[in-house]
C-alpha positions in Angstrom: 6.1 13.3 13.2 4.6 15.1 10.3 1.8 13.7 8.3 3.2 12.2 5.0 1.7 13.9 2.0 -0.2 12.0 -0.6 -2.4 12.6 -3.6 -5.9 11.7 -2.5 -7.8 9.2 -4.7 -11.5 8.8 -4.0 -12.8 5.3 -4.6 -15.2 5.4 -7.6 -17.3 2.5 -6.3 -18.0 0.9 -2.9 -15.7 -2.1 -3.5 -12.7 -0.1 -4.9 -11.2 1.0 -1.5 -8.2 -1.3 -1.9 -7.3 -0.3 -5.5 -7.7 3.3 -4.5 -5.3 2.9 -1.6 -2.8 1.0 -3.7 -3.0 3.8 -6.3 -2.2 6.4 -3.5 0.7 4.4 -2.2 2.3 3.8 -5.6 1.9 7.4 -6.6 3.4 8.4 -3.3 6.4 6.2 -4.0 6.9 7.8 -7.4 6.4 11.4 -6.2 8.0 11.4 -2.8 10.4 8.5 -2.7 11.5 9.0 -6.3 10.9 5.4 -7.3 11.0 5.0 -11.1 7.7 3.2 -11.8 5.0 3.6 -14.5 1.9 5.2 -13.0 -0.9 2.7 -12.9 -4.6 3.4 -13.7 -7.1 2.6 -11.1 -9.0 0.3 -13.4 -5.7 -1.6 -14.2 -5.0 -2.0 -10.4 -8.5 -3.3 -9.8 -8.1 -5.8 -12.6 -4.7 -7.0 -11.4 -5.9 -7.6 -7.8 -9.2 -9.1 -9.0 -11.5 -6.6 -7.4 -15.1 -7.6 -7.8 -17.6 -4.8 -8.1 -19.8 -6.3 -5.3 -17.2 -8.2 -3.2 -14.1 -6.0 -3.3 -10.6 -7.6 -3.2 -10.0 -10.9 -1.5 -7.2 -11.0 1.1 -5.3 -13.6 -0.9 -5.2 -11.3 -3.9 -3.5 -8.3 -2.2 0.0 -9.1 -3.3 -1.0 -9.7 -7.0 -0.1 -6.1 -7.6 3.6 -7.0 -7.3 3.5 -8.3 -10.9 3.0 -4.8 -12.1 5.8 -3.4 -10.0 8.6 -5.7 -11.2 10.3 -3.0 -13.3 10.3 -0.4 -10.5 13.7 1.1 -9.4 14.4 0.8 -6.6 12.2 -2.3 -6.6 9.0 -1.9 -4.6 6.8 -4.7 -3.5 3.6 -4.8 -1.5 3.7 -7.2 1.6 0.6 -8.3 3.4 0.5 -9.4 7.1 -2.4 -10.2 9.3 -2.9 -8.0 12.4 -0.3 -5.5 13.5 0.8 -3.2 16.2 1.5 0.5 16.6 5.2 -0.3 16.7 4.8 -1.8 13.2 3.0 1.3 11.9 5.4 3.7 13.6 8.5 2.0 12.0 7.0 2.3 8.5 6.0 6.0 9.0 9.4 6.8 10.5 10.9 5.4 7.3 8.6 7.7 5.3 6.5 4.8 3.9 2.7 4.7 3.9 0.9 1.7 5.3 -2.4 0.4 4.0 -4.6 -1.0 6.7 -7.6 -3.3 6.1 -9.7 -2.4 9.1 -12.7 -4.5 10.2 -16.0 -2.7 9.5 -18.3 -5.6 10.5 -17.9 -9.2 11.6 -20.4 -12.0 12.0 -20.1 -15.8 12.4 -19.6 -16.3 8.7 -17.7 -13.4 7.3 -15.6 -10.3 8.1 -16.2 -7.1 6.1 -13.0 -5.0 5.6 -12.4 -1.5 4.4 -9.0 -0.2 3.2 -7.4 3.0 4.4 -3.9 4.5 4.1 -2.1 5.4 7.3 0.1 8.4 6.8 1.2 9.6 10.2 1.0 9.7 14.0 1.2 12.6 16.4 4.3 13.5 18.4 2.5 12.7 21.7 1.9 9.1 20.4 -1.8 9.4 21.0 -3.3 9.5 17.5 -2.9 7.8 14.2 -3.6 9.8 11.0 -5.1 8.1 8.0 -6.8 8.8 4.7 -10.1 7.2 3.9 -10.8 6.8 0.1 -14.5 6.7 0.8 -14.5 10.3 2.0 -14.7 13.4 -0.1 -11.7 15.6 -1.3 -12.3 18.2 1.4 -12.3 15.8 4.4 -10.3 12.7 3.6 -7.7 13.2 6.3 -8.9 11.5 9.5 -7.4 10.5 12.9 -8.2 8.0 15.7 -6.7 7.4 19.1 -4.0 4.8 18.8 -5.6 2.3 21.2 -9.0 2.6 19.5 -7.4 2.2 16.1 -5.4 -1.0 17.0 -8.0 -2.6 19.2 -11.3 -1.7 17.5 -10.5 -0.9 13.9 -7.5 -3.0 12.9 -8.1 -5.8 15.5 -6.4 -9.2 15.2 -8.4 -9.9 12.0 -7.3 -6.8 10.1 -4.3 -6.6 7.8 -1.3 -4.2 7.5 0.0 -3.9 3.9 3.5 -2.4 3.7 5.7 -1.3 1.0 9.1 -3.1 0.8 11.8 -1.2 -1.0 14.8 -3.2 -2.2 17.8 -1.6 -3.9 19.2 -3.9 -6.5 21.3 -2.8 -9.3 24.7 -2.3 -10.8 27.1 0.5 -9.9 28.6 2.7 -12.5 32.1 4.2 -12.4 30.8 7.0 -10.2 29.4 4.6 -7.6 25.8 5.4 -8.7 23.4 2.5 -8.6 21.7 1.6 -11.9 18.9 -0.8 -12.4 19.7 -4.3 -13.3 19.6 -5.0 -17.0 17.0 -7.5 -18.1 18.5 -10.2 -20.3 16.7 -12.8 -22.2 18.0 -16.3 -22.2 19.0 -17.5 -25.6 17.6 -20.8 -26.8 20.2 -23.3 -27.7 20.2 -24.1 -31.4 20.2 -27.8 -30.6 16.9 -27.7 -28.8 
């Protein structure tokens, strides 16, 4: 399986790993999957997902980005799930979709510290996972880890897999091409 191409986006601050990963995934959807979607600025993404300069993004705020993706065509949404397996990752990569992983960096009795990366491939021998770390520099952002180590030691049961769901909704024209749904506004009744 080839490594899926993406435009690297270095995180500008320590807590901006998740917004940087979302930016890479949305830009990939626009460039490679031909999704019609407005490009989002990193600062806009950080604001939408409530990224705190010191604390990062809270797990409960991951899917808030979907509000900015409502007009995409085909429709894309970000879906969060706790934990995950290599089978989950392989399925997404085989469908040519990137996966964001919240890997566990440190854990103590009170808190778990996560770091976001983008998974963009696995090798043909099913021994390595390839990923992009937004904390790295432009010349060495593409990394790899043995699958077992990645799942058991980096992702763990506490980590998260964040996937891109693509839904094709629309109307067909006379040539059977799918067109986006037209947004219509409800008219207010004059008697109200």
